[in-house]
Backbone bond lengths (Angstrom), bond angles and torsions (degrees), N, CA, C in turn:
res aa  C-N    CA-C-N  psi(-1)  N-CA   C-N-CA  omega(-1)  CA-C   N-CA-C  phi
1 M - - - 1.521 - - 1.572 104.94 -
2 A 1.309 111.57 137.96 1.495 114.68 -172.00 1.512 111.29 -98.92
3 L 1.394 119.89 -26.20 1.379 119.24 -176.93 1.551 115.55 -89.32
4 S 1.290 115.19 144.13 1.501 118.16 -178.74 1.570 104.51 -148.60
5 I 1.279 112.73 161.67 1.526 121.12 179.40 1.528 106.69 -108.30
6 N 1.350 112.69 126.02 1.503 116.23 -175.71 1.482 114.34 -95.13
7 D 1.277 123.36 -174.60 1.390 126.76 -179.70 1.479 119.09 -64.25
8 E 1.325 117.56 -14.45 1.426 127.79 -179.43 1.564 108.42 -68.21
9 C 1.281 118.58 -19.92 1.445 123.04 -176.42 1.493 111.74 -51.89
10 I 1.384 116.77 132.55 1.485 121.27 177.26 1.521 113.97 -102.51
11 G 1.342 113.71 2.06 1.463 117.34 177.35 1.519 115.22 73.01
12 C 1.289 117.89 29.04 1.487 121.64 -175.43 1.521 111.73 -76.25
13 G 1.386 117.72 -24.19 1.452 117.65 179.96 1.538 114.40 86.36
14 T 1.224 117.27 -3.45 1.490 119.36 -176.55 1.595 109.33 -61.96
15 C 1.292 119.64 -35.48 1.429 121.01 178.11 1.486 112.96 -67.47
16 V 1.241 119.80 -33.61 1.485 126.95 174.78 1.443 111.42 -60.18
17 E 1.305 113.27 -52.11 1.500 120.69 179.78 1.523 112.01 -63.79
18 T 1.354 117.65 -33.23 1.468 123.58 -176.71 1.451 114.93 -79.65
19 C 1.343 118.89 -31.96 1.482 124.54 -172.75 1.551 107.85 -62.87
20 P 1.341 116.52 122.69 1.456 120.59 -178.18 1.542 114.20 -76.68
21 V 1.387 116.35 -18.51 1.428 118.10 -178.33 1.588 113.42 -113.15
22 G 1.302 115.16 6.80 1.585 120.99 177.47 1.471 111.30 67.43
23 A 1.337 116.51 30.27 1.501 120.18 179.26 1.620 117.61 -76.94
24 I 1.279 111.63 -6.18 1.454 115.46 -179.08 1.528 110.86 -111.26
25 V 1.325 117.02 122.23 1.408 120.86 -178.12 1.523 114.95 -130.00
26 E 1.276 117.52 156.93 1.396 122.00 -178.55 1.595 108.29 -81.93
27 S 1.273 115.94 133.53 1.450 119.15 179.03 1.449 110.59 -131.19
28 G 1.334 120.61 89.44 1.422 119.63 -174.32 1.484 108.82 81.12
29 D 1.356 116.03 -121.57 1.439 121.70 179.35 1.538 110.43 -106.95
30 V 1.326 121.24 12.30 1.465 125.01 178.58 1.479 109.09 -131.47
31 Y 1.311 116.17 163.90 1.355 127.07 176.75 1.569 109.66 -103.08
32 I 1.382 116.68 139.33 1.418 116.81 174.71 1.601 110.54 -127.58
33 I 1.320 115.56 160.22 1.422 119.57 176.35 1.489 106.15 -107.03
34 N 1.298 116.87 125.19 1.487 121.90 -175.45 1.583 110.28 -95.57
35 D 1.307 113.58 -176.62 1.531 119.56 -173.23 1.464 108.07 -71.69
36 D 1.338 127.12 -9.09 1.415 122.66 177.09 1.560 111.07 -73.94
37 C 1.265 121.82 -5.49 1.447 125.94 -178.22 1.491 110.69 -59.37
38 T 1.358 117.16 131.33 1.391 122.29 175.14 1.530 115.35 -104.57
39 E 1.303 115.79 6.93 1.400 127.81 178.82 1.576 110.19 56.02
40 C 1.271 116.57 48.06 1.441 122.93 177.34 1.542 111.82 -78.48
41 Y 1.306 117.34 -14.56 1.411 126.34 -177.69 1.549 117.08 65.68
42 A 1.338 117.04 12.08 1.469 118.97 176.57 1.538 113.47 -58.28
43 C 1.305 114.57 -37.61 1.462 122.25 178.69 1.518 114.66 -68.79
44 V 1.316 112.31 -39.32 1.465 117.60 178.42 1.589 107.60 -63.47
45 D 1.257 118.27 -43.69 1.475 124.50 179.95 1.585 112.14 -62.89
46 S 1.312 112.76 -31.91 1.472 115.26 -172.38 1.578 112.34 -96.31
47 C 1.294 120.17 -12.07 1.415 122.03 -178.39 1.542 113.15 -69.08
48 P 1.320 115.73 119.06 1.516 118.77 -177.13 1.470 114.52 -67.93
49 V 1.349 120.77 -17.95 1.396 120.39 -177.02 1.520 112.19 -122.16
50 H 1.352 115.21 13.66 1.486 121.32 175.77 1.517 111.83 55.25
51 A 1.317 116.92 49.55 1.448 121.79 -173.13 1.619 107.68 -96.56
52 I 1.332 118.02 -2.61 1.434 117.91 179.90 1.420 110.41 -105.99
53 I 1.389 116.26 121.37 1.452 120.59 -169.54 1.567 107.25 -123.70
54 D 1.330 115.21 163.14 1.404 117.64 167.49 1.484 115.30 -120.48
């Protein structure tokens, strides 16, 4: 899997709402991208702080 969420994440949840396959989940106080990710980049485009990288 190429996409990941870095430390710049502010925890807004926009990526969770945007992901069409539900591949982003909250894990404690951070969000993670799981193996369901299809790399459609919808989350990358929606992140207000550009915290999702490949």
